[in-house]
C-alpha positions as CSV (number, residue, x, y, z in Angstrom):
1,M,-17.2,-5.8,-139.8
2,A,-14.0,-4.1,-140.9
3,K,-10.7,-5.5,-139.7
4,R,-8.6,-3.6,-137.2
5,R,-5.9,-1.7,-139.0
6,V,-2.5,-2.6,-137.6
7,L,0.9,-1.1,-138.6
8,I,4.1,-3.1,-137.9
9,T,7.5,-1.5,-137.9
10,G,10.5,-3.8,-138.3
11,A,8.4,-6.0,-140.6
12,S,11.5,-7.9,-141.9
13,G,12.5,-9.1,-138.5
14,E,12.1,-12.3,-136.6
15,I,9.4,-11.2,-134.2
16,T,7.2,-10.1,-137.1
17,R,7.9,-13.3,-139.0
18,Q,6.4,-15.2,-136.0
19,L,3.4,-12.9,-135.7
20,L,2.4,-12.7,-139.4
21,P,0.6,-16.1,-139.8
22,T,-2.0,-15.0,-137.3
23,F,-2.0,-11.3,-138.0
24,R,-2.7,-11.7,-141.7
25,D,-5.9,-13.5,-140.9
26,L,-7.0,-11.1,-138.2
27,Y,-5.9,-7.6,-139.3
28,D,-5.6,-5.2,-142.2
29,L,-1.8,-4.8,-142.1
30,T,0.6,-2.1,-143.1
31,L,4.2,-3.4,-142.9
32,L,7.2,-1.0,-142.7
33,D,10.9,-1.6,-142.8
34,T,14.1,-0.4,-144.5
35,R,15.0,-3.8,-145.9
36,P,13.4,-6.6,-147.9
37,S,12.2,-9.8,-146.3
38,Q,11.9,-13.5,-147.1
39,H,8.6,-13.8,-145.2
40,A,6.7,-10.8,-146.6
41,N,6.6,-9.2,-150.1
42,D,4.3,-6.3,-149.2
43,I,6.7,-4.3,-147.1
44,I,6.7,-0.5,-147.6
45,E,10.2,1.0,-147.4
46,A,10.3,3.7,-144.6
47,D,13.0,4.8,-142.3
48,I,11.2,5.8,-139.0
49,G,14.6,6.8,-137.6
50,D,14.3,10.0,-139.8
51,T,13.3,12.9,-137.6
52,D,11.2,14.3,-140.4
53,V,8.1,12.2,-139.6
54,D,6.2,13.8,-142.5
55,K,8.1,11.6,-144.9
56,Y,6.2,8.5,-143.6
57,R,3.2,10.0,-141.8
58,Q,0.8,8.9,-144.5
59,H,1.3,5.2,-143.5
60,F,0.1,6.0,-139.9
61,R,-3.1,7.7,-140.9
62,G,-6.2,5.7,-140.1
63,I,-4.2,3.1,-138.1
64,D,-5.9,1.6,-135.0
65,T,-2.8,-0.1,-133.4
66,I,0.9,0.1,-134.0
67,V,3.2,-2.9,-133.2
68,H,6.7,-1.5,-133.0
69,N,9.3,-4.1,-133.6
70,V,12.2,-2.3,-135.1
71,R,15.6,-1.4,-133.5
72,A,18.8,0.2,-134.7
73,K,21.9,-1.7,-135.6
74,T,25.4,-0.7,-136.7
75,P,27.7,-3.3,-138.1
76,G,30.7,-3.8,-135.8
77,I,29.3,-2.1,-132.8
78,K,27.9,-4.4,-130.0
79,T,25.3,-2.8,-127.8
80,S,24.5,-5.7,-125.4
81,A,26.5,-7.6,-122.7
82,P,24.3,-10.6,-121.9
83,G,25.5,-13.1,-119.3
84,Q,25.5,-11.0,-116.1
85,W,25.2,-14.3,-114.2
86,K,28.4,-15.7,-115.6
87,K,31.7,-15.8,-113.8
88,E,33.5,-15.1,-117.0
89,R,31.4,-12.2,-118.4
90,P,32.0,-10.7,-121.9
91,G,34.4,-7.9,-122.2
92,P,33.3,-4.2,-122.2
93,E,31.2,-3.0,-125.0
94,P,32.2,0.1,-127.0
95,V,30.8,3.4,-125.6
96,E,29.8,4.3,-129.1
97,G,26.9,1.8,-128.7
98,Y,25.1,4.7,-127.0
99,F,24.6,6.4,-130.4
100,V,23.3,3.2,-131.9
101,E,20.7,2.7,-129.2
102,R,19.9,6.4,-129.1
103,K,18.5,5.9,-132.6
104,S,16.4,3.0,-131.3
105,V,15.0,5.4,-128.7
106,D,14.4,8.0,-131.3
107,M,12.5,5.5,-133.5
108,A,10.2,4.6,-130.5
109,F,9.7,8.3,-129.9
110,N,8.8,9.0,-133.5
111,V,6.2,6.2,-133.4
112,L,4.6,7.5,-130.2
113,R,4.6,11.0,-131.5
114,L,2.8,10.0,-134.6
115,A,0.3,8.0,-132.5
116,V,-0.6,11.2,-130.7
117,E,-0.7,13.3,-133.9
118,E,-2.7,10.7,-135.8
119,N,-5.0,9.8,-132.9
120,I,-3.9,6.2,-132.8
121,R,-5.4,4.4,-129.8
122,R,-2.7,1.9,-128.8
123,V,0.9,1.1,-129.4
124,V,2.5,-2.3,-128.5
125,I,6.2,-2.0,-128.3
126,T,8.7,-4.9,-128.3
127,S,10.9,-4.3,-125.3
128,S,13.2,-6.9,-123.9
129,N,14.1,-8.9,-120.8
130,H,17.3,-6.9,-121.0
131,A,15.4,-3.8,-119.6
132,A,16.0,-5.4,-116.2
133,D,18.9,-7.8,-117.0
134,W,21.1,-6.6,-114.1
135,Y,19.0,-8.7,-111.7
136,E,20.0,-12.0,-113.5
137,S,23.2,-12.3,-111.5
138,K,21.0,-12.7,-108.4
139,L,18.4,-14.8,-110.2
140,H,20.9,-17.4,-111.2
141,N,22.9,-17.6,-108.0
142,G,19.9,-18.1,-105.8
143,Q,19.6,-14.7,-104.2
144,L,16.4,-13.8,-106.1
145,D,13.6,-16.1,-107.2
146,T,11.7,-14.0,-109.7
147,V,11.6,-10.6,-111.5
148,G,8.3,-9.0,-112.5
149,P,7.1,-6.0,-114.5
150,D,7.1,-3.8,-111.4
151,T,10.8,-4.5,-110.6
152,Y,12.7,-1.3,-111.2
153,P,14.5,-1.6,-114.6
154,R,18.2,-1.8,-114.3
155,S,20.8,-2.7,-117.0
156,D,24.5,-2.2,-117.5
157,N,24.4,-2.2,-121.4
158,F,23.1,0.2,-123.9
159,Y,20.6,-2.3,-125.4
160,G,18.9,-2.8,-122.0
161,W,19.1,1.0,-121.4
162,A,17.2,1.6,-124.6
163,K,14.5,-0.9,-123.8
164,A,14.0,0.6,-120.3
165,T,13.8,4.0,-122.0
166,Y,11.1,2.7,-124.3
167,E,9.1,1.9,-121.2
168,H,9.5,5.3,-119.7
169,L,8.5,7.0,-122.9
170,G,5.5,4.7,-123.3
171,F,4.3,5.6,-119.8
172,M,4.6,9.3,-120.5
173,F,2.5,9.0,-123.6
174,A,-0.1,6.8,-121.9
175,T,-0.8,9.5,-119.3
176,G,-2.1,11.9,-122.0
177,R,0.6,14.4,-121.1
178,F,1.0,15.4,-124.8
179,G,-2.7,15.9,-125.6
180,H,-3.9,12.4,-126.6
181,V,-3.8,9.3,-124.5
182,V,-1.8,6.6,-126.3
183,E,-2.5,3.3,-124.7
184,N,0.7,1.4,-124.3
185,V,1.9,-2.2,-123.9
186,Q,5.6,-3.1,-123.5
187,V,6.5,-6.7,-124.2
188,R,9.7,-7.8,-122.5
189,V,10.5,-10.7,-124.9
190,G,12.5,-13.6,-123.5
191,A,14.0,-16.2,-125.8
192,P,11.8,-16.6,-128.9
193,R,13.7,-19.5,-130.4
194,P,14.2,-23.2,-129.9
195,I,16.4,-24.0,-126.9
196,R,18.9,-26.6,-128.1
197,A,21.4,-28.0,-125.7
198,A,24.2,-28.1,-128.3
199,D,24.1,-24.3,-128.5
200,F,25.4,-24.0,-124.9
201,D,28.6,-25.9,-125.0
202,G,28.0,-27.4,-121.5
203,D,27.0,-24.2,-119.9
204,Q,24.3,-25.5,-117.5
205,V,23.4,-22.1,-116.0
206,T,22.7,-20.4,-119.4
207,Y,20.9,-23.5,-120.6
208,K,18.6,-23.4,-117.6
209,R,18.2,-19.7,-118.0
210,D,17.1,-19.9,-121.6
211,L,14.7,-22.8,-120.8
212,G,13.0,-20.4,-118.4
213,A,13.0,-17.5,-120.9
214,Y,11.6,-19.5,-123.8
215,I,8.5,-18.3,-125.7
216,S,6.9,-20.5,-128.4
217,E,5.6,-19.0,-131.6
218,R,2.0,-19.7,-130.8
219,D,2.4,-18.2,-127.3
220,M,4.0,-15.1,-128.9
221,R,1.1,-14.7,-131.3
222,Q,-1.4,-15.1,-128.5
223,L,0.4,-12.5,-126.3
224,Y,0.6,-9.9,-129.0
225,T,-2.9,-10.5,-130.2
226,K,-4.4,-10.1,-126.8
227,S,-2.2,-7.0,-126.2
228,I,-3.8,-5.5,-129.3
229,E,-7.4,-6.6,-128.6
230,A,-7.8,-6.3,-124.8
231,G,-10.4,-3.7,-124.0
232,D,-9.1,-2.3,-120.7
233,I,-5.4,-2.2,-119.9
234,R,-5.4,0.4,-117.2
235,N,-3.0,-0.1,-114.3
236,E,-3.8,0.5,-110.6
237,D,-3.4,4.3,-111.2
238,G,-5.9,4.3,-114.1
239,I,-3.2,4.7,-116.7
240,P,-3.5,2.5,-119.8
241,F,0.0,1.2,-119.5
242,Q,1.3,-2.4,-119.0
243,I,4.6,-4.3,-119.1
244,F,4.3,-8.0,-119.9
245,Y,7.1,-10.6,-119.9
246,G,7.0,-12.5,-123.2
247,V,7.6,-16.1,-122.0
248,S,5.7,-19.3,-122.2
249,N,4.4,-21.3,-119.2
250,N,7.8,-22.6,-118.4
251,T,8.5,-25.0,-115.5
252,R,11.9,-23.2,-115.1
253,G,10.4,-19.8,-115.5
254,F,11.7,-16.9,-113.4
255,W,9.9,-13.9,-114.9
256,S,6.4,-13.2,-113.6
257,I,3.5,-13.3,-116.1
258,T,0.9,-12.8,-113.4
259,N,-0.2,-9.4,-114.7
260,A,-0.5,-10.6,-118.3
261,R,-2.8,-13.4,-117.2
262,K,-4.9,-11.0,-115.2
263,V,-5.1,-8.0,-117.5
264,I,-5.4,-9.5,-120.9
265,G,-6.1,-13.2,-120.2
266,Y,-2.8,-14.5,-121.5
267,E,-2.8,-18.3,-121.1
268,P,0.4,-19.6,-122.6
269,E,0.0,-23.2,-124.0
270,D,3.6,-24.3,-124.1
271,D,6.4,-25.2,-121.6
272,S,10.0,-25.6,-122.6
273,E,10.2,-28.5,-120.1
274,I,7.8,-30.5,-122.3
275,E,8.9,-29.1,-125.7
276,F,12.5,-30.0,-125.2
277,A,12.0,-32.9,-122.7
278,E,14.3,-35.4,-124.3
279,E,17.2,-33.0,-124.7
280,I,16.8,-31.8,-121.1
281,R,16.8,-35.4,-119.8
282,Q,20.1,-36.0,-121.7
283,N,21.8,-32.8,-120.9
284,I,20.8,-31.3,-117.5
285,T,23.2,-32.5,-114.9
286,T,23.2,-29.7,-112.3
287,N,20.7,-27.3,-110.8
288,G,22.0,-24.5,-113.0
289,R,23.1,-22.2,-110.2
290,T,26.3,-20.2,-110.2
291,M,26.8,-20.8,-106.5
């Protein structure tokens, strides 16, 4: 049986690096990016931010699923303001960040457009927890216990705005409004990295927060693989559209993965509480609340 053909954008990035060990075994891959990579030597150079999609259309022909991992960056322009829960929040970001993240939105649109035009069944888009990061002030001061995929997306930074816009675009294309239904999964990735106490300089709230947001590499691979391979991802309205939080089965978790468990059978194997148990024992001294 022929392998499923999967195209990955942003193939030089960290999310792709974590996915590749499993993906190379399972799929016939096409890897796109504008820069070289230390973890892949078979990347095709393509700028999907170019509005002339015919320049790279050939790479999308015959593809079964797209995994869209790329985002725009401009050196010197910050487009995110994490830490909504902190008493001392970062200063304002430059308004020019809009133009950076507008290119991110344009790239997502170009991918979805080509999915329609090339009759590609499904697109899995790497969104972010920042699509709804405004709620973290309430999550970490005890006013709110959990946020889920159905929570209305709100953000006060351009990075989060772009991710929420990915989700709105994805839903539009999943309805078939543009002639061909493009099944769509949006993964709101949490913290895809080791959670080391030394990185937090005694900030108990952010340390607890990242322990709750942690996703291990093997859970990341499982989540994306099941997002690609699940047969039926229709929501309660019959639209093949889902938002999943990309987190492990964390004891300190605060984002809901109930729908990922139900719809695609996601069963995360890891828990930051176990993975980093010794550091937690040595460094957690408060309940990690801001009030």
